[in-house]
mmJSON file of the N, C-alpha and C atoms, coordinates in Angstrom:
{"data_MODEL":{"atom_site":{
"group_PDB":["ATOM","ATOM","ATOM","ATOM","ATOM","ATOM","ATOM","ATOM","ATOM","ATOM","ATOM","ATOM","ATOM","ATOM","ATOM","ATOM","ATOM","ATOM","ATOM","ATOM","ATOM","ATOM","ATOM","ATOM","ATOM","ATOM","ATOM","ATOM","ATOM","ATOM","ATOM","ATOM","ATOM","ATOM","ATOM","ATOM","ATOM","ATOM","ATOM","ATOM","ATOM","ATOM","ATOM","ATOM","ATOM","ATOM","ATOM","ATOM","ATOM","ATOM","ATOM","ATOM","ATOM","ATOM","ATOM","ATOM","ATOM","ATOM","ATOM","ATOM","ATOM","ATOM","ATOM","ATOM","ATOM","ATOM","ATOM","ATOM","ATOM","ATOM","ATOM","ATOM","ATOM","ATOM","ATOM","ATOM","ATOM","ATOM","ATOM","ATOM","ATOM","ATOM","ATOM","ATOM","ATOM","ATOM","ATOM","ATOM","ATOM","ATOM","ATOM","ATOM","ATOM","ATOM","ATOM","ATOM","ATOM","ATOM","ATOM","ATOM","ATOM","ATOM","ATOM","ATOM","ATOM","ATOM","ATOM","ATOM","ATOM","ATOM","ATOM","ATOM","ATOM","ATOM","ATOM","ATOM","ATOM","ATOM","ATOM","ATOM","ATOM","ATOM","ATOM","ATOM","ATOM","ATOM","ATOM","ATOM","ATOM","ATOM","ATOM","ATOM","ATOM","ATOM","ATOM","ATOM","ATOM","ATOM"],
"id":[1,2,3,4,5,6,7,8,9,10,11,12,13,14,15,16,17,18,19,20,21,22,23,24,25,26,27,28,29,30,31,32,33,34,35,36,37,38,39,40,41,42,43,44,45,46,47,48,49,50,51,52,53,54,55,56,57,58,59,60,61,62,63,64,65,66,67,68,69,70,71,72,73,74,75,76,77,78,79,80,81,82,83,84,85,86,87,88,89,90,91,92,93,94,95,96,97,98,99,100,101,102,103,104,105,106,107,108,109,110,111,112,113,114,115,116,117,118,119,120,121,122,123,124,125,126,127,128,129,130,131,132,133,134,135,136,137,138],
"type_symbol":["N","C","C","N","C","C","N","C","C","N","C","C","N","C","C","N","C","C","N","C","C","N","C","C","N","C","C","N","C","C","N","C","C","N","C","C","N","C","C","N","C","C","N","C","C","N","C","C","N","C","C","N","C","C","N","C","C","N","C","C","N","C","C","N","C","C","N","C","C","N","C","C","N","C","C","N","C","C","N","C","C","N","C","C","N","C","C","N","C","C","N","C","C","N","C","C","N","C","C","N","C","C","N","C","C","N","C","C","N","C","C","N","C","C","N","C","C","N","C","C","N","C","C","N","C","C","N","C","C","N","C","C","N","C","C","N","C","C"],
"label_atom_id":["N","CA","C","N","CA","C","N","CA","C","N","CA","C","N","CA","C","N","CA","C","N","CA","C","N","CA","C","N","CA","C","N","CA","C","N","CA","C","N","CA","C","N","CA","C","N","CA","C","N","CA","C","N","CA","C","N","CA","C","N","CA","C","N","CA","C","N","CA","C","N","CA","C","N","CA","C","N","CA","C","N","CA","C","N","CA","C","N","CA","C","N","CA","C","N","CA","C","N","CA","C","N","CA","C","N","CA","C","N","CA","C","N","CA","C","N","CA","C","N","CA","C","N","CA","C","N","CA","C","N","CA","C","N","CA","C","N","CA","C","N","CA","C","N","CA","C","N","CA","C","N","CA","C","N","CA","C","N","CA","C"],
"label_alt_id":[null,null,null,null,null,null,null,null,null,null,null,null,null,null,null,null,null,null,null,null,null,null,null,null,null,null,null,null,null,null,null,null,null,null,null,null,null,null,null,null,null,null,null,null,null,null,null,null,null,null,null,null,null,null,null,null,null,null,null,null,null,null,null,null,null,null,null,null,null,null,null,null,null,null,null,null,null,null,null,null,null,null,null,null,null,null,null,null,null,null,null,null,null,null,null,null,null,null,null,null,null,null,null,null,null,null,null,null,null,null,null,null,null,null,null,null,null,null,null,null,null,null,null,null,null,null,null,null,null,null,null,null,null,null,null,null,null,null],
"label_comp_id":["MET","MET","MET","LEU","LEU","LEU","VAL","VAL","VAL","VAL","VAL","VAL","LYS","LYS","LYS","LYS","LYS","LYS","PHE","PHE","PHE","GLY","GLY","GLY","GLY","GLY","GLY","THR","THR","THR","SER","SER","SER","VAL","VAL","VAL","ALA","ALA","ALA","ASN","ASN","ASN","LYS","LYS","LYS","GLU","GLU","GLU","ARG","ARG","ARG","ILE","ILE","ILE","TYR","TYR","TYR","ASN","ASN","ASN","VAL","VAL","VAL","ALA","ALA","ALA","LYS","LYS","LYS","ARG","ARG","ARG","CYS","CYS","CYS","MET","MET","MET","LYS","LYS","LYS","ASP","ASP","ASP","TYR","TYR","TYR","GLN","GLN","GLN","GLU","GLU","GLU","GLY","GLY","GLY","ASN","ASN","ASN","ASP","ASP","ASP","VAL","VAL","VAL","VAL","VAL","VAL","VAL","VAL","VAL","VAL","VAL","VAL","LEU","LEU","LEU","SER","SER","SER","ALA","ALA","ALA","MET","MET","MET","GLY","GLY","GLY","LYS","LYS","LYS","GLN","GLN","GLN","THR","THR","THR"],
"label_asym_id":["A","A","A","A","A","A","A","A","A","A","A","A","A","A","A","A","A","A","A","A","A","A","A","A","A","A","A","A","A","A","A","A","A","A","A","A","A","A","A","A","A","A","A","A","A","A","A","A","A","A","A","A","A","A","A","A","A","A","A","A","A","A","A","A","A","A","A","A","A","A","A","A","A","A","A","A","A","A","A","A","A","A","A","A","A","A","A","A","A","A","A","A","A","A","A","A","A","A","A","A","A","A","A","A","A","A","A","A","A","A","A","A","A","A","A","A","A","A","A","A","A","A","A","A","A","A","A","A","A","A","A","A","A","A","A","A","A","A"],
"label_entity_id":["1","1","1","1","1","1","1","1","1","1","1","1","1","1","1","1","1","1","1","1","1","1","1","1","1","1","1","1","1","1","1","1","1","1","1","1","1","1","1","1","1","1","1","1","1","1","1","1","1","1","1","1","1","1","1","1","1","1","1","1","1","1","1","1","1","1","1","1","1","1","1","1","1","1","1","1","1","1","1","1","1","1","1","1","1","1","1","1","1","1","1","1","1","1","1","1","1","1","1","1","1","1","1","1","1","1","1","1","1","1","1","1","1","1","1","1","1","1","1","1","1","1","1","1","1","1","1","1","1","1","1","1","1","1","1","1","1","1"],
"label_seq_id":[1,1,1,2,2,2,3,3,3,4,4,4,5,5,5,6,6,6,7,7,7,8,8,8,9,9,9,10,10,10,11,11,11,12,12,12,13,13,13,14,14,14,15,15,15,16,16,16,17,17,17,18,18,18,19,19,19,20,20,20,21,21,21,22,22,22,23,23,23,24,24,24,25,25,25,26,26,26,27,27,27,28,28,28,29,29,29,30,30,30,31,31,31,32,32,32,33,33,33,34,34,34,35,35,35,36,36,36,37,37,37,38,38,38,39,39,39,40,40,40,41,41,41,42,42,42,43,43,43,44,44,44,45,45,45,46,46,46],
"pdbx_PDB_ins_code":[null,null,null,null,null,null,null,null,null,null,null,null,null,null,null,null,null,null,null,null,null,null,null,null,null,null,null,null,null,null,null,null,null,null,null,null,null,null,null,null,null,null,null,null,null,null,null,null,null,null,null,null,null,null,null,null,null,null,null,null,null,null,null,null,null,null,null,null,null,null,null,null,null,null,null,null,null,null,null,null,null,null,null,null,null,null,null,null,null,null,null,null,null,null,null,null,null,null,null,null,null,null,null,null,null,null,null,null,null,null,null,null,null,null,null,null,null,null,null,null,null,null,null,null,null,null,null,null,null,null,null,null,null,null,null,null,null,null],
"Cartn_x":[0.844,0.0,0.897,0.471,1.173,0.594,1.46,1.058,1.718,0.924,1.447,1.22,2.301,2.213,2.726,2.031,2.456,2.658,3.798,4.123,4.634,4.37,4.873,4.572,5.049,4.778,5.333,4.486,4.964,5.384,4.907,5.292,6.747,7.369,8.798,9.537,9.099,9.634,10.996,11.355,12.663,13.115,14.332,14.876,14.115,13.572,12.808,11.531,10.864,9.634,9.938,11.056,11.455,11.737,12.381,12.649,11.34,10.344,9.044,8.374,8.478,7.943,8.639,9.963,10.726,10.304,10.1,9.661,8.306,7.393,6.065,6.156,7.02,7.186,7.849,8.856,9.55,8.614,7.701,6.743,5.917,5.421,4.646,5.51,6.752,7.66,7.947,8.198,8.5,7.293,6.103,4.89,4.676,5.605,5.542,4.929,4.677,4.082,5.16,4.796,5.616,5.213,6.201,5.91,6.442,5.582,5.968,5.766,6.818,6.749,6.865,5.916,5.918,6.167,7.231,7.568,7.43,6.809,6.773,7.668,7.59,8.508,8.369,9.491,9.49,8.707,8.208,7.427,8.153,7.465,7.954,9.153,9.25,10.373,9.989,8.713,8.32,7.712],
"Cartn_y":[-1.165,0.0,1.238,2.281,3.556,4.418,4.876,5.732,7.09,8.144,9.505,10.21,10.757,11.461,12.875,13.857,15.249,15.787,16.415,16.984,18.401,19.241,20.604,21.311,22.521,23.333,22.725,22.609,22.141,20.678,19.884,18.466,18.271,19.306,19.242,20.458,20.943,22.178,22.015,20.799,20.583,19.152,18.825,17.511,16.351,16.531,15.456,15.165,16.204,16.021,15.427,15.84,15.263,13.775,13.403,11.995,11.21,11.783,11.113,10.935,11.938,11.825,10.682,10.623,9.56,8.185,8.043,6.756,6.35,7.302,6.993,6.547,7.208,6.842,5.475,5.211,3.923,2.782,3.018,1.978,1.547,2.512,2.178,1.436,1.867,1.222,-0.222,-0.429,-1.766,-2.693,-2.132,-2.936,-3.308,-2.912,-3.305,-2.283,-1.1,-0.053,0.752,1.307,2.326,3.644,4.432,5.644,6.868,7.852,9.158,10.154,10.93,11.902,13.302,14.146,15.541,16.394,17.202,18.07,19.521,20.306,21.743,22.405,23.692,24.434,24.036,24.137,23.922,25.048,24.78,25.78,27.097,28.191,29.563,29.877,29.224,29.461,30.22,30.459,31.18,32.518],
"Cartn_z":[0.0,0.0,0.0,-0.66,-0.648,0.464,1.347,2.457,2.252,2.256,2.134,3.46,4.014,5.293,5.096,5.687,5.599,7.003,7.201,8.499,8.303,9.256,9.21,10.511,10.616,11.799,13.064,14.077,15.374,15.37,14.411,14.388,13.966,13.383,13.032,13.596,14.742,15.314,15.976,16.376,16.998,16.729,17.147,16.783,17.415,18.596,19.223,18.431,17.987,17.209,15.835,15.232,13.948,14.121,15.211,15.5,15.623,16.286,16.418,15.064,14.195,12.837,12.111,12.23,11.565,12.069,13.374,13.926,13.361,13.244,12.706,11.254,10.493,9.083,8.953,9.771,9.728,10.1,11.021,11.409,10.201,9.437,8.239,7.223,7.052,6.099,6.523,7.807,8.31,8.22,8.151,7.972,6.51,5.638,4.238,3.299,3.793,2.964,2.243,1.092,0.449,1.094,1.509,2.271,1.537,1.357,0.828,1.959,2.249,3.334,2.748,3.097,2.664,3.905,3.844,4.973,4.562,5.419,5.194,6.238,6.363,7.228,8.695,9.382,10.823,11.49,12.682,13.4,13.563,13.316,13.473,12.585,11.416,10.516,9.254,9.031,7.818,8.169],
"occupancy":[1.0,1.0,1.0,1.0,1.0,1.0,1.0,1.0,1.0,1.0,1.0,1.0,1.0,1.0,1.0,1.0,1.0,1.0,1.0,1.0,1.0,1.0,1.0,1.0,1.0,1.0,1.0,1.0,1.0,1.0,1.0,1.0,1.0,1.0,1.0,1.0,1.0,1.0,1.0,1.0,1.0,1.0,1.0,1.0,1.0,1.0,1.0,1.0,1.0,1.0,1.0,1.0,1.0,1.0,1.0,1.0,1.0,1.0,1.0,1.0,1.0,1.0,1.0,1.0,1.0,1.0,1.0,1.0,1.0,1.0,1.0,1.0,1.0,1.0,1.0,1.0,1.0,1.0,1.0,1.0,1.0,1.0,1.0,1.0,1.0,1.0,1.0,1.0,1.0,1.0,1.0,1.0,1.0,1.0,1.0,1.0,1.0,1.0,1.0,1.0,1.0,1.0,1.0,1.0,1.0,1.0,1.0,1.0,1.0,1.0,1.0,1.0,1.0,1.0,1.0,1.0,1.0,1.0,1.0,1.0,1.0,1.0,1.0,1.0,1.0,1.0,1.0,1.0,1.0,1.0,1.0,1.0,1.0,1.0,1.0,1.0,1.0,1.0],
"B_iso_or_equiv":[0.0,0.0,0.0,0.0,0.0,0.0,0.0,0.0,0.0,0.0,0.0,0.0,0.0,0.0,0.0,0.0,0.0,0.0,0.0,0.0,0.0,0.0,0.0,0.0,0.0,0.0,0.0,0.0,0.0,0.0,0.0,0.0,0.0,0.0,0.0,0.0,0.0,0.0,0.0,0.0,0.0,0.0,0.0,0.0,0.0,0.0,0.0,0.0,0.0,0.0,0.0,0.0,0.0,0.0,0.0,0.0,0.0,0.0,0.0,0.0,0.0,0.0,0.0,0.0,0.0,0.0,0.0,0.0,0.0,0.0,0.0,0.0,0.0,0.0,0.0,0.0,0.0,0.0,0.0,0.0,0.0,0.0,0.0,0.0,0.0,0.0,0.0,0.0,0.0,0.0,0.0,0.0,0.0,0.0,0.0,0.0,0.0,0.0,0.0,0.0,0.0,0.0,0.0,0.0,0.0,0.0,0.0,0.0,0.0,0.0,0.0,0.0,0.0,0.0,0.0,0.0,0.0,0.0,0.0,0.0,0.0,0.0,0.0,0.0,0.0,0.0,0.0,0.0,0.0,0.0,0.0,0.0,0.0,0.0,0.0,0.0,0.0,0.0],
"pdbx_formal_charge":[null,null,null,null,null,null,null,null,null,null,null,null,null,null,null,null,null,null,null,null,null,null,null,null,null,null,null,null,null,null,null,null,null,null,null,null,null,null,null,null,null,null,null,null,null,null,null,null,null,null,null,null,null,null,null,null,null,null,null,null,null,null,null,null,null,null,null,null,null,null,null,null,null,null,null,null,null,null,null,null,null,null,null,null,null,null,null,null,null,null,null,null,null,null,null,null,null,null,null,null,null,null,null,null,null,null,null,null,null,null,null,null,null,null,null,null,null,null,null,null,null,null,null,null,null,null,null,null,null,null,null,null,null,null,null,null,null,null],
"auth_seq_id":[1,1,1,2,2,2,3,3,3,4,4,4,5,5,5,6,6,6,7,7,7,8,8,8,9,9,9,10,10,10,11,11,11,12,12,12,13,13,13,14,14,14,15,15,15,16,16,16,17,17,17,18,18,18,19,19,19,20,20,20,21,21,21,22,22,22,23,23,23,24,24,24,25,25,25,26,26,26,27,27,27,28,28,28,29,29,29,30,30,30,31,31,31,32,32,32,33,33,33,34,34,34,35,35,35,36,36,36,37,37,37,38,38,38,39,39,39,40,40,40,41,41,41,42,42,42,43,43,43,44,44,44,45,45,45,46,46,46],
"auth_comp_id":["MET","MET","MET","LEU","LEU","LEU","VAL","VAL","VAL","VAL","VAL","VAL","LYS","LYS","LYS","LYS","LYS","LYS","PHE","PHE","PHE","GLY","GLY","GLY","GLY","GLY","GLY","THR","THR","THR","SER","SER","SER","VAL","VAL","VAL","ALA","ALA","ALA","ASN","ASN","ASN","LYS","LYS","LYS","GLU","GLU","GLU","ARG","ARG","ARG","ILE","ILE","ILE","TYR","TYR","TYR","ASN","ASN","ASN","VAL","VAL","VAL","ALA","ALA","ALA","LYS","LYS","LYS","ARG","ARG","ARG","CYS","CYS","CYS","MET","MET","MET","LYS","LYS","LYS","ASP","ASP","ASP","TYR","TYR","TYR","GLN","GLN","GLN","GLU","GLU","GLU","GLY","GLY","GLY","ASN","ASN","ASN","ASP","ASP","ASP","VAL","VAL","VAL","VAL","VAL","VAL","VAL","VAL","VAL","VAL","VAL","VAL","LEU","LEU","LEU","SER","SER","SER","ALA","ALA","ALA","MET","MET","MET","GLY","GLY","GLY","LYS","LYS","LYS","GLN","GLN","GLN","THR","THR","THR"],
"auth_asym_id":["A","A","A","A","A","A","A","A","A","A","A","A","A","A","A","A","A","A","A","A","A","A","A","A","A","A","A","A","A","A","A","A","A","A","A","A","A","A","A","A","A","A","A","A","A","A","A","A","A","A","A","A","A","A","A","A","A","A","A","A","A","A","A","A","A","A","A","A","A","A","A","A","A","A","A","A","A","A","A","A","A","A","A","A","A","A","A","A","A","A","A","A","A","A","A","A","A","A","A","A","A","A","A","A","A","A","A","A","A","A","A","A","A","A","A","A","A","A","A","A","A","A","A","A","A","A","A","A","A","A","A","A","A","A","A","A","A","A"],
"auth_atom_id":["N","CA","C","N","CA","C","N","CA","C","N","CA","C","N","CA","C","N","CA","C","N","CA","C","N","CA","C","N","CA","C","N","CA","C","N","CA","C","N","CA","C","N","CA","C","N","CA","C","N","CA","C","N","CA","C","N","CA","C","N","CA","C","N","CA","C","N","CA","C","N","CA","C","N","CA","C","N","CA","C","N","CA","C","N","CA","C","N","CA","C","N","CA","C","N","CA","C","N","CA","C","N","CA","C","N","CA","C","N","CA","C","N","CA","C","N","CA","C","N","CA","C","N","CA","C","N","CA","C","N","CA","C","N","CA","C","N","CA","C","N","CA","C","N","CA","C","N","CA","C","N","CA","C","N","CA","C","N","CA","C"],
"pdbx_PDB_model_num":[1,1,1,1,1,1,1,1,1,1,1,1,1,1,1,1,1,1,1,1,1,1,1,1,1,1,1,1,1,1,1,1,1,1,1,1,1,1,1,1,1,1,1,1,1,1,1,1,1,1,1,1,1,1,1,1,1,1,1,1,1,1,1,1,1,1,1,1,1,1,1,1,1,1,1,1,1,1,1,1,1,1,1,1,1,1,1,1,1,1,1,1,1,1,1,1,1,1,1,1,1,1,1,1,1,1,1,1,1,1,1,1,1,1,1,1,1,1,1,1,1,1,1,1,1,1,1,1,1,1,1,1,1,1,1,1,1,1]
}}}
């Protein structure tokens, strides 16, 4: 299955949150899915 995930703002605001996003994406990949990740700007960066 193709899974598309979009993250931005506070969900990628610091390294801990980016790590959590990566873990969520890796979980889908390890379950056998094709994963597309779309990232927008980090919180308070635009």
